[in-house]
N, C-alpha and C positions, 0 to 999 in steps of 0.2 A: 452548594450542598454536594455530598457525595452519598447517592442513594437517600436514606433517611436522615443522615448525619449532617449538622451544620460544621462546615470546615473553616470558612473566614468570611468576614464581610468586606466590601470594597465599594468605591463610588466610581462612576463612569462619566467622562465628559466625551460625549458621541462626535461633537463637532471636531474636537482635537485628536479623537481616537486614543485618548488617554485613560488609564485605569490605575487607580490607587488603592492599595489595602488599607482598610481603616480599623481591622482588628482580627484577632485570632479567635476562633470559636472552640467549643469544646472538644471538637474531634479534629482539631488542626493536624494530628498525626496522619490524617488520610487525605492531606492537601496533594496537589500534583508533585509528581516526583522532583525532588530537588529543593523544595521550598522548606524542608526540615533541617537542611544543612546549616551549620553555624555559619553566621555572617552572610547568609543568602540574601540577594536582592529581591525582596518579595514582589516589588512592583514589576521589576524587569521580567521576572519569571511568569507572573501572571499575565502580563502584556503578551509574552511570546505564546503563552498557553491559548489566549483567546485569538490571537492571529492565525493559529492553526485550526481553529474552529469556526471557520468562516469560508464562504466561497471566495476564492482567490481571484485577483484581478486579470489573470492570464485565462480564466475560464472562457470558454467560447460564449460570446453575447453577453459578458459580464455587464456592460453599461445598460443593456436593453433589459437584463434582469433587475437592475437596481431601479431603473426608470419605472418599470412595470409594478414594482412593489413599493414605490414612494419612499425609497431609501437613498440618503446621501452617500452612504458608503456601506461596505460589507459588514462591518462591526454592528451598525444599526440594525441590519437585516438579521444578524446572528442572535440579536436579543429579542426578536419577535417570538411569541410564546416564551418557553422557558430553557431555551438552549439544549433540549434533550438530544442526545445522541445514541448512535448505535455502535459506537467505537469505545465509549467509556460510559461511567456511571455518574458523571458530573453534570449538574445542571444548576440554575440560579433561580431565585425568586426575590420579589421586593421585601424590604423589612417588614415584619409582621404579616405577610401573607400566608394563609393557611392553605398548604398543599401537601400531600403525602405522595412520595415517589411510586409506591405501590400501586397507586390509583391512576397514574398519568404516564408511566414509562412506556416506551414504544417497543420493549422487549415482550411484553405481556399484553399489550392492548392495540388494537387496530387504530389507524387514523385516516383522516381523508387524504388520499394519496394523489389528488388532482394536480398538486404542485409539482411532483415528479413526474408525472405523465405529461405535464405541460413543457418541463424542461426537455423531456425525451423527443417530443414532438417538434420543439423548436417554436412553439406557440405562445410567445411571450405576452400577448395581449391578454390571454387567459389567466396569466398569473395575477391580474388586478383583482380577479374574483377568488382567489384561492386563500384558503386557510393557511396561515404562516406558521402554526404551530407544528412544524413537521422537522423530520432529521435532516432533510436536504439543506437547510439553511446553515448548518453546522458541518457539513461534509466537505473536507478539503480536497485538493487535486485538481489538476488541469482538465481531466476527461470529463466530457458530457456524460452526466449519469443521472439517476434518479431513484430514489428509495420507493418501492410499491409494496403493498400489503396483499400477499397472495399465499394464503395458508401460512401466515407468518411473514416477517420483513424480509425483502430480497432487493439486493441492489442490482440495478440494471445499469450497465455502462457501455456506451458507445465507443467512445475514444475521444481524442483531442479535437478531431475534425468530424463533425457529425455527418458530413456529406461524404466522408470516406470511411466506412466502418469496418476495415479489415483488422483494425486493432484487437477487435473482440476474438477474431479466429485465433490469432497468436496467443492471446491470453488463455483460451481454452486447451490449446495444443500444449502450452508450457505447464498448466495445471496437470494435465494427463501424464506428461513426461516425468514431471517430479514424483507424482504419486506412483508410477510404475517403477522408478529407480529407487526411491526412498521408502515407500509405504504410503498407504491410504490417507494417513493424518499428517503427512509432511507438507502439504500444501493445501491451501483453501480450494474447495471444489468449484470450478467455474464451468458451467453449463453453457452451451452455445444456443441461442434463441433469436427470435425476431421481434422486433418492435415496429409496426407500421412500416415494414419493408426494409429496416435497418437491421444489421447484425448487432446483437448484443451479447455480452457476457453476463450470467446471472449467477449470483453468489448470495449465500445467506451471511448474516453478520459473523465476524471472525471471533467474537467473544460471546460468552452467555452471562448470565446473572452473577455468576460467581467470579468473574475475571474482568481486569482492566487490561487494555493494550498500552504498553509503555514503548514508544518509538526511541530508536537509538538516540535521536538528536536530543531527547530529554535526559538521557543518561550520560552523555558525553560532557566533560569539562570542556570549557570554551576552547582552550589551547589544543585540544585534540580533534576538534571538528575539521581542521585543515586536512587531516588524513584523508577525508574523501575527495579532496581537491588536488593532492600532491601525486605527481606522475612517479616520483621515487619516494617510497614510504620510509620515514624515519623509523629504525628498527626499535630505538628507545621508547618512541612515543606509542609504537604499536604494542609493545610489551606492557607499558602502563595501561593501555586501553585494555588489553586482554586481562590483566590483573583486576581492573576496576569492574569489568563485567563478571569475572569469575568470583569476586566478592559477593556478587548478588546471588550466589548459589547455582548458578546456570551450569548445567552438565554438559560436557562435550562441546564446548563452545568452539574450541579450535576446528573440530570436525564440521560444525554447523558453517563456518566460514570457508571452509575447503568445499564444501557441498555447494555452497551459494556461488562459488566462483566457478564451478563446473556447470551449475545451471546457467550461468551468464554466459558461458562459452557454447554450450550446446543449443541454447535457444536464441542466441543473438539478443539477450535482454538488454534494451537500451535505457531503461529508466531505473538505475541502480543507485541508490544514496541511502544514506541513514534515516530517512524518513520513510523509506519502504522495507526497513528491516526492524523488527520489533521483539519485545519480550511479553510473555503473558504473565500477569501478576495474579496469582490466586487469592482472592480476598478472604478466604476462610483460613488458609495456613500460612499465607504471606510468602509462599515460594514463588520464584521466578524461573520460567522455563522458556526457550526459544519459541516464538510464535511460527505457526505454519508460514511458508513462504506465500506472499500475496503480492497484489498490484504488478501484474505481469504484463500488461497491455503492451502492445507495439512489438512483441517477440516474433521470431521467424519472419522477419522483413515486413510486419505490418505497419511500422511506422513510416512517415513521409521520408525520412532519411534512408531508412531500410529499403524501401521500394527503389530508391534512386541507385543505391549500391547494387542491389541483386538483379536489376532489370537487365543490365548488360554484363553478364559474368564472363570474367577472363582472369588471367593470372593476377591481375592487378587487383581484382575484387577479393580473391582470397586472402591477399596481403592485407587490405583494408579491414576485412572482417577478423583476422587474426589479430590485427593491432587494436582495434576496437573491443573485441570481445574474448580475446585469448589471454596469453600471460599466466598460463598455469605452470607452476613449478613442479619439476621432476621430482623433487625432494619432499614434497608434501606427503601427507599420509593419505593413501587411496585404499586402505584395507576394508573399507565399509563398501567399496564399489564392485558390483557384480555386472559385467557387459551382458550377460545373459538376459537381464531384466529389460533391456532395451532393445532386443532382438525384434526385428520387423517394424520398429517405430516409424521407419520411411514411409510405410504404408498408411500409417496414421496421419503422417503429414500430408500426404497426398489426397487422402480421403476428406480432411478438414478443409484444406485451402481450396480444393477443386470446387467448393460450393460458391465460391465468388467469381464473378465474371472477370475481376482484375487479374487473378491468378491463371494465366493460361498455362498450358503444358509445359512450355519451355521455361517459364519463370518458377514453376513448381519444382522442376527438375534442378534448376539452378540452386534452389534453397536446400533440396534433398542433398545435393553434392557438398554444399557448404557444411550442412549439419554432419555429414559423414567423415569430413575432413576434421571437425572439431572432436567428434566422437573417437575417432581412431588415435588421436592424441592422447585422450584420456585412457583409452584401452592399453596403449603403449606404456604409459606412466605406471599403471596398475600392474601390468605383466612384469615389467622390470623389477618392480618393488616386491612382488611376490617371488620372483627368483632369488633376490638378494636375501629375503626372509628364510626361504627354503634353504639356502647355503649356510 
């Protein structure tokens, strides 16, 4: 189902984790992205779709979650309830089951969020008595997280390691930087909070009732996905990729990717891949636009790798950070960039990171120093480009 519309029917073999399409329904045109293409392998696309709508096996305490819920695998768990999500409007019901989306969706109706709270606490024994008709069971990603209902749905996210919750601080900082640099709507708003002594980033759903989120993994043809893993990008493939997304009607896509590269450099954003870059699909007019930047956890040294790199800052550290998070091209278009927008952001970094005992004064100043190096490079590129334009 997509909201109230029947899209397709399928059968599931839970033990083998196999899904087979058995028929197209009246509104097949609203099927997940890519299924309408001529010659599309419907089984493969639907299999991948469901694999992304389940708790991954790399999630903290994955085995404990399955054991507590009595599920042999994550696919079985994802089918408890009706697979309702807060990232898109797809869901499923058994043949002949009488249900209406307007009566059961989580965008408009509260739910028992005991499951999400138990995940955040790490109280897996409590999961045995929780209602499993919740959005958490189809929420992907490595980080420990839980959907709670507090004046509407909100995602509480700790990070990959719930014992070390500094990832949340980096996510909040990155969100603030992006919105200062590009405008309030450029990034999902993450607020810093606490849940039973742990730092959490708190955000509302990235979409509303009139939108779907389409990750670039779903848009990319198979042969183009290697772009995200190649150290040296094939320019011909990159051009085809650009043309593909442009054909969706996405405005200023080139600028969007330049901005993304700058964000990666400024925030030392470690988790950048085509699953964390997405388009918003307007369900009323069919238009596609770049989604706000999201999933920014681990920035500013909050990840385990970041901590190891930044804890002993020296000349080698600058090189490592530049190698991992640099690579900005002087010939890119920086006409959108205004360095004044980020004036004083060093104090914002100090203010947020100083809330955690992990970030002592020396480490904070190390992070500020690396941030300034990254920013100075962007400032320099933008200034030189402005001079050339003036001539």
